[in-house]
BAFI-3210 file (N, C-alpha, C; in Angstrom, 3 decimals, decimal comma, padded with zeros to 6 digits):
// residues 167
n [1|2|3|4|5|6|7|8|9|10|11|12|13|14|15|16|17|18|19|20|21|22|23|24|25|26|27|28|29|30|31|32|33|34|35|36|37|38|39|40|41|42|43|44|45|46|47|48|49|50|51|52|53|54|55|56|57|58|59|60|61|62|63|64|65|66|67|68|69|70|71|72|73|74|75|76|77|78|79|80|81|82|83|84|85|86|87|88|89|90|91|92|93|94|95|96|97|98|99|100|101|102|103|104|105|106|107|108|109|110|111|112|113|114|115|116|117|118|119|120|121|122|123|124|125|126|127|128|129|130|131|132|133|134|135|136|137|138|139|140|141|142|143|144|145|146|147|148|149|150|151|152|153|154|155|156|157|158|159|160|161|162|163|164|165|166|167]
n.u [010,749|009,268|008,388|004,870|002,421|000,775|-002,159|-003,580|-006,920|-010,056|-011,930|-010,840|-010,529|-008,160|-005,642|-003,958|-001,260|-000,363|000,621|000,172|-001,979|-004,131|-007,209|-007,617|-009,821|-012,164|-011,913|-012,863|-014,791|-016,905|-016,181|-017,102|-019,984|-021,192|-020,010|-020,209|-018,506|-017,134|-018,524|-019,303|-016,670|-013,867|-012,595|-009,450|-008,837|-009,613|-007,422|-004,731|-004,863|-004,898|-002,195|-000,738|-001,095|-000,995|-002,051|-004,324|-006,041|-008,488|-009,447|-011,556|-011,625|-011,373|-010,042|-011,294|-011,791|-012,817|-013,336|-011,732|-008,808|-007,422|-004,152|-002,606|000,053|003,041|004,521|006,246|005,255|002,783|-000,483|-003,418|-006,706|-008,392|-011,080|-012,349|-013,950|-016,186|-017,774|-021,127|-022,110|-020,408|-020,467|-020,995|-019,602|-017,639|-015,692|-015,114|-013,970|-011,873|-010,459|-009,674|-008,050|-006,267|-005,247|-004,015|-002,232|000,192|003,105|004,827|003,177|003,536|004,529|003,568|002,963|000,202|-002,471|-005,897|-009,062|-011,909|-015,425|-018,465|-019,197|-018,692|-018,544|-017,708|-015,089|-013,788|-013,166|-010,787|-009,537|-009,463|-010,776|-012,915|-011,859|-009,257|-009,316|-011,337|-011,256|-008,480|-008,720|-008,477|-010,200|-009,921|-012,491|-014,026|-016,941|-018,010|-019,711|-019,426|-016,660|-016,855|-018,652|-022,404|-023,169|-023,620|-026,775|-027,180|-026,011|-027,848|-027,408|-025,322|-022,653|-019,620|-018,662|-016,468|-016,094|-016,359|-013,913]
n.v [-003,859|-000,770|002,171|002,284|004,304|006,801|008,302|010,688|011,465|013,290|013,179|010,479|008,468|007,029|006,321|003,618|002,328|000,570|-003,486|-005,240|-004,417|-004,516|-005,631|-008,331|-010,296|-008,841|-006,423|-008,023|-009,088|-006,813|-005,894|-008,453|-008,940|-005,797|-003,843|-001,967|-002,490|-004,759|-006,951|-010,130|-010,969|-013,061|-014,398|-015,495|-013,746|-011,256|-011,254|-011,706|-008,949|-007,131|-007,976|-006,993|-004,135|-000,526|-000,445|001,055|001,122|002,106|003,056|002,755|004,728|002,431|000,741|-000,521|-001,776|000,253|001,144|001,450|001,577|001,049|001,723|001,319|001,351|002,560|003,167|005,863|007,136|006,958|006,593|004,665|005,248|003,186|001,509|002,823|002,894|003,319|002,324|001,613|002,445|004,053|005,863|009,438|011,309|012,395|010,914|009,872|011,218|012,386|010,134|009,468|011,988|011,246|009,408|010,344|012,411|010,427|010,193|008,390|009,252|011,477|012,693|012,032|011,557|011,369|010,771|008,743|007,678|005,518|006,727|006,141|008,723|011,815|014,419|013,947|013,680|015,760|018,021|017,495|017,657|016,030|015,825|015,375|013,840|015,103|014,758|012,272|010,377|009,433|007,482|004,885|001,098|-001,914|-004,298|-006,735|-008,017|-008,653|-011,042|-012,492|-013,439|-014,220|-016,558|-015,896|-013,270|-013,134|-012,401|-008,915|-007,935|-007,308|-005,281|-003,761|-004,214|-005,581|-008,589|-011,504|-013,945|-017,736|-018,008]
n.w [001,147|000,729|002,675|004,391|003,020|004,902|005,719|008,079|008,473|008,724|011,698|013,147|011,006|008,461|006,026|004,343|002,734|004,234|003,450|005,461|006,568|004,804|004,155|001,993|001,199|002,175|000,481|-001,767|-001,431|-001,324|-004,375|-005,619|-004,673|-004,680|-006,309|-009,177|-011,453|-011,451|-010,486|-009,196|-009,765|-009,527|-006,538|-006,690|-008,948|-008,271|-005,890|-007,285|-009,358|-006,920|-005,791|-008,359|-008,174|-006,509|-003,610|-001,237|001,373|003,544|006,751|009,527|012,667|014,675|013,547|011,393|008,273|005,830|003,605|000,009|-002,497|-005,525|-007,822|-010,752|-012,304|-013,990|-012,952|-013,902|-016,375|-016,150|-014,469|-013,424|-011,911|-009,741|-008,454|-006,513|-003,407|-000,433|002,232|002,907|005,340|006,127|004,783|003,322|004,632|003,871|003,136|000,695|-000,827|000,527|000,781|-002,019|-002,363|-000,651|-002,011|-005,040|-003,596|-002,613|-002,651|-004,639|-007,327|-007,861|-009,748|-012,541|-015,969|-016,602|-015,314|-015,525|-015,104|-014,847|-014,758|-013,327|-012,155|-012,838|-011,753|-009,149|-009,537|-010,714|-009,376|-008,680|-010,530|-012,651|-016,079|-018,945|-021,699|-023,838|-026,907|-027,797|-029,126|-029,914|-027,655|-027,329|-026,388|-025,412|-024,703|-022,277|-021,733|-018,247|-017,707|-019,542|-018,606|-015,982|-014,184|-013,526|-010,983|-007,657|-005,614|-004,404|-001,633|001,053|003,078|002,731|003,893|004,386|004,782|005,948|003,715|002,989|000,171]
ca.u [009,083|008,845|007,359|004,031|002,059|-000,538|-002,562|-004,823|-008,172|-010,725|-012,642|-010,092|-010,141|-007,012|-006,100|-002,894|-000,777|000,259|-000,074|-000,368|-003,336|-005,306|-007,545|-008,093|-011,320|-013,332|-011,993|-012,602|-016,595|-017,205|-016,448|-017,314|-021,320|-021,633|-019,730|-020,702|-017,751|-016,398|-019,607|-019,151|-015,417|-013,952|-011,689|-008,430|-008,534|-009,556|-006,129|-004,203|-005,255|-004,003|-000,607|-000,043|-001,904|-000,800|-003,544|-005,026|-006,968|-009,615|-009,426|-012,214|-011,216|-011,381|-008,732|-012,177|-011,052|-014,480|-013,122|-010,449|-008,671|-006,069|-003,911|-001,950|001,120|004,154|005,605|007,208|004,868|001,182|-001,426|-004,498|-006,681|-009,746|-011,810|-012,540|-014,988|-016,807|-019,054|-022,220|-022,151|-019,829|-020,346|-021,947|-018,814|-016,935|-014,203|-014,662|-013,356|-010,904|-009,151|-008,698|-007,371|-005,037|-004,563|-003,394|-001,222|000,775|004,757|005,310|002,251|003,283|005,490|003,301|001,675|-001,027|-003,522|-006,265|-009,831|-013,457|-016,026|-019,871|-019,406|-017,327|-018,804|-017,394|-013,750|-013,869|-012,276|-009,206|-008,408|-009,838|-011,581|-013,186|-010,586|-009,761|-009,426|-011,438|-010,955|-007,386|-008,121|-009,357|-010,428|-010,589|-012,971|-015,553|-017,967|-017,556|-020,708|-018,466|-015,153|-017,119|-019,829|-023,667|-022,485|-024,996|-027,637|-026,440|-025,508|-029,141|-027,032|-024,310|-021,554|-018,688|-017,934|-015,544|-016,716|-015,494|-013,667]
ca.v [-003,162|000,608|002,484|002,346|005,657|006,982|009,528|010,967|011,775|013,673|011,900|009,218|007,853|007,280|006,319|003,328|001,253|-000,983|-004,258|-006,300|-004,379|-004,984|-007,174|-008,946|-010,721|-008,114|-006,062|-009,037|-009,200|-005,970|-005,946|-009,574|-008,557|-004,467|-003,266|-001,922|-002,700|-006,018|-008,053|-011,633|-011,286|-014,118|-014,559|-015,463|-012,445|-009,669|-011,180|-011,354|-007,663|-006,447|-007,832|-006,101|-002,275|-000,269|-000,670|002,005|001,422|003,190|002,246|003,491|004,599|001,035|000,100|-001,802|-001,550|000,795|001,693|001,171|002,316|001,204|002,510|000,806|002,002|002,490|004,548|006,448|008,194|006,516|005,669|004,243|004,944|002,375|000,467|003,139|002,051|003,697|000,693|002,481|002,657|005,559|006,817|010,835|011,718|012,955|009,818|009,374|012,744|011,982|008,956|010,255|012,968|010,594|008,738|011,474|012,972|009,528|010,658|008,366|009,360|013,114|013,221|011,346|012,731|010,989|009,736|008,656|006,738|005,770|007,241|007,159|009,887|012,916|015,633|013,758|013,726|016,831|018,607|017,118|018,111|015,234|016,149|014,381|013,438|016,065|013,739|010,864|009,790|008,872|006,834|003,124|000,540|-003,415|-004,716|-008,047|-008,192|-009,043|-012,007|-013,620|-013,751|-014,941|-016,686|-014,597|-012,742|-013,296|-011,285|-007,704|-008,202|-006,443|-004,571|-003,121|-004,734|-006,874|-009,988|-012,063|-015,116|-017,912|-017,648]
ca.w [000,692|001,070|003,873|003,889|003,686|005,696|006,243|008,739|008,176|010,196|012,814|013,572|009,914|008,187|004,742|004,806|002,053|004,482|003,113|005,915|006,876|003,653|003,917|000,411|001,384|002,291|-000,972|-003,009|-001,437|-002,400|-005,502|-006,162|-004,691|-004,851|-007,235|-010,791|-012,538|-011,002|-009,983|-009,787|-010,062|-009,072|-005,962|-007,059|-009,832|-007,229|-005,494|-008,529|-009,175|-005,351|-006,187|-008,760|-007,947|-005,561|-002,944|-000,298|002,664|004,312|008,228|010,595|014,359|015,372|012,762|010,287|006,618|005,421|002,076|-000,639|-003,829|-005,972|-008,430|-011,293|-012,478|-014,437|-011,384|-014,741|-016,983|-016,242|-013,672|-013,806|-010,385|-010,055|-007,349|-005,417|-002,614|000,624|002,563|002,667|006,660|006,160|003,420|003,555|005,365|002,917|003,061|-000,571|-001,584|001,518|-000,081|-003,382|-002,235|-000,267|-003,910|-005,443|-002,701|-002,746|-003,172|-006,110|-008,303|-008,092|-011,756|-013,418|-017,284|-017,136|-014,124|-015,449|-014,546|-015,597|-013,471|-013,207|-010,845|-013,568|-010,742|-007,764|-009,829|-011,233|-008,327|-008,290|-011,780|-013,885|-016,759|-020,115|-023,134|-024,688|-027,898|-027,331|-030,469|-029,561|-026,358|-027,918|-025,670|-026,114|-023,765|-022,920|-020,516|-016,618|-017,524|-020,387|-017,981|-014,848|-013,703|-012,865|-009,412|-006,683|-005,506|-003,984|-000,036|001,042|003,992|002,201|004,497|003,932|006,064|005,479|003,158|002,257|-001,358]
c.u [009,496|007,922|006,413|003,852|000,760|-000,642|-003,662|-006,001|-009,383|-011,678|-012,456|-009,863|-008,647|-006,653|-003,955|-002,592|-000,489|-000,226|-000,310|-001,871|-004,450|-006,252|-008,543|-009,969|-012,657|-012,560|-012,904|-014,553|-017,014|-017,053|-017,460|-018,987|-021,955|-021,691|-020,254|-020,169|-017,379|-017,518|-019,439|-017,572|-014,536|-012,778|-010,019|-008,138|-008,551|-008,219|-005,167|-003,739|-004,493|-003,026|000,036|-000,615|-000,861|-002,067|-003,562|-005,926|-007,552|-009,701|-010,122|-010,996|-010,525|-010,468|-009,913|-011,658|-012,872|-014,224|-011,418|-010,692|-007,798|-005,522|-003,190|-001,028|002,354|005,259|006,492|006,118|003,015|000,203|-002,645|-005,212|-008,088|-009,882|-012,515|-014,271|-014,893|-017,600|-020,008|-022,585|-021,380|-019,295|-021,033|-020,793|-017,750|-015,543|-013,958|-013,679|-012,110|-009,594|-009,010|-007,834|-006,086|-004,036|-003,119|-002,453|-000,183|002,337|004,767|004,602|002,532|004,341|005,001|002,863|001,202|-001,971|-004,662|-007,472|-011,178|-014,756|-017,560|-020,249|-018,300|-017,447|-017,887|-015,159|-013,090|-012,939|-010,980|-008,511|-008,833|-010,906|-011,586|-011,731|-010,612|-010,084|-010,243|-011,527|-009,698|-007,391|-009,316|-009,601|-010,507|-011,476|-014,297|-015,854|-018,111|-018,500|-020,021|-017,159|-015,673|-018,355|-020,978|-023,105|-024,083|-025,671|-026,816|-026,518|-026,662|-028,448|-025,532|-022,677|-020,930|-018,461|-017,118|-016,746|-015,331|-014,857|-014,082]
c.v [-001,566|000,811|002,330|003,972|006,099|007,953|009,584|012,113|012,388|012,729|010,778|007,951|007,838|005,904|004,595|002,459|000,087|-002,260|-005,445|-005,978|-004,879|-005,683|-007,302|-009,687|-009,733|-007,309|-006,927|-009,094|-008,105|-005,548|-006,912|-008,732|-006,705|-003,772|-003,321|-002,760|-004,090|-006,907|-009,199|-012,020|-012,168|-014,102|-014,300|-014,520|-011,375|-009,834|-010,965|-009,834|-007,222|-006,393|-007,577|-004,557|-001,721|000,170|000,504|001,458|002,015|002,425|003,487|004,076|003,321|000,154|-000,899|-001,334|-001,105|000,961|001,216|001,342|001,468|001,592|001,343|001,347|001,663|002,882|005,552|007,911|008,127|006,207|005,525|003,949|003,984|001,997|001,391|003,346|002,769|002,364|001,862|002,984|003,620|006,453|008,543|011,573|012,862|012,449|009,254|009,916|012,335|010,947|009,237|011,451|012,560|010,240|009,543|012,163|011,674|009,689|009,927|008,350|011,107|013,671|012,919|012,825|012,511|010,456|009,555|007,136|006,938|006,012|006,949|008,431|011,210|013,785|015,388|013,856|015,006|017,922|018,225|016,864|017,072|016,042|015,311|014,037|014,380|015,452|012,407|009,844|008,535|007,602|005,707|002,126|-000,923|-004,121|-005,915|-008,012|-009,256|-010,805|-013,232|-013,900|-014,455|-015,455|-015,780|-014,576|-012,750|-011,938|-009,982|-008,281|-006,482|-005,206|-003,722|-003,252|-005,332|-007,547|-010,529|-013,257|-016,370|-018,269|-018,822]
c.w [001,386|002,165|003,605|004,162|003,612|005,838|007,005|008,070|009,397|010,686|012,814|012,373|009,301|007,017|005,503|003,302|002,052|004,129|003,997|006,868|006,250|004,017|002,548|000,538|001,332|001,189|-002,014|-002,592|-001,983|-003,785|-006,601|-006,101|-004,927|-005,894|-008,552|-011,717|-012,548|-010,096|-010,672|-009,973|-009,083|-008,073|-005,997|-008,164|-008,859|-006,639|-006,425|-008,810|-007,976|-005,692|-007,019|-009,000|-006,716|-004,407|-001,751|000,316|003,231|005,522|008,816|012,078|014,742|014,670|011,538|009,303|006,170|003,942|001,431|-001,564|-004,587|-006,841|-009,137|-011,918|-013,047|-013,637|-012,471|-015,299|-016,356|-014,948|-014,129|-012,117|-010,471|-008,510|-006,394|-004,411|-001,249|001,046|002,715|004,439|007,212|005,440|004,026|004,373|004,857|002,968|001,624|-001,265|-000,405|000,410|-001,373|-003,634|-001,714|-001,410|-003,823|-004,698|-002,152|-003,179|-004,439|-007,535|-008,359|-009,460|-012,828|-014,622|-016,823|-015,725|-015,004|-014,706|-015,067|-014,525|-014,143|-012,579|-011,548|-012,217|-009,832|-008,234|-010,646|-010,503|-008,251|-009,438|-012,797|-014,969|-018,279|-021,325|-023,646|-026,200|-028,006|-028,847|-030,722|-028,188|-026,885|-026,590|-026,086|-025,029|-023,832|-021,588|-019,187|-017,070|-018,480|-019,964|-017,006|-015,016|-013,234|-010,978|-008,909|-006,596|-004,383|-002,491|000,476|002,037|003,835|003,217|003,904|004,948|005,121|005,238|002,935|001,076|-001,942]
res [m|a|e|p|y|e|v|d|l|a|g|g|y|h|v|s|t|d|p|r|r|l|e|p|l|a|v|w|a|f|l|h|r|q|s|a|w|a|r|g|i|p|y|e|v|a|v|r|a|l|e|h|s|l|n|f|g|l|f|s|p|d|e|e|q|v|g|f|s|r|v|i|t|d|h|g|q|f|a|y|l|c|d|v|h|v|l|a|d|h|r|g|r|g|l|g|r|a|l|v|a|a|v|l|g|h|p|g|l|q|n|l|r|r|i|a|l|d|t|a|s|p|h|f|c|e|p|f|g|f|r|s|l|e|d|p|t|t|h|l|e|r|r|r|a|a|q|d|l|w|p|a|p|p|a|a|v|s|d|n|t|v|r|p|l|d|p]
***
């Protein structure tokens, strides 16, 4: 296993790629209940996605996992940044931007030709050099709706916290 990538952030927060520290149940709970892009995702699917990704946990000063992001990459030319989130209780402190900066600073992502992402918040990503596609006619996708793949998701968690749940 490669040495974990660690980044200290303001206020005692830090980012780590150490897989022993990642809380898959917390990541799944957020994605399954609160994300707009993966609501209803089954636990097994989320874990399989984590197993095949470069994962970044965001940890509070007391070592609670309070955010997450992951990168899907071929480690040569291309990477896809996805699943960026910070729990509501920790938002408003610049942690989302700090998390993205830490991800983009990872040594293994420095010499790639392209890093892509899909976002509902383009203004959040533009300071990191992300731009709309130069020629959107060359970008194609094959898409299936989440509701076609997974059962209806439960109601959103009202207090925006993620607690261990039975998968």
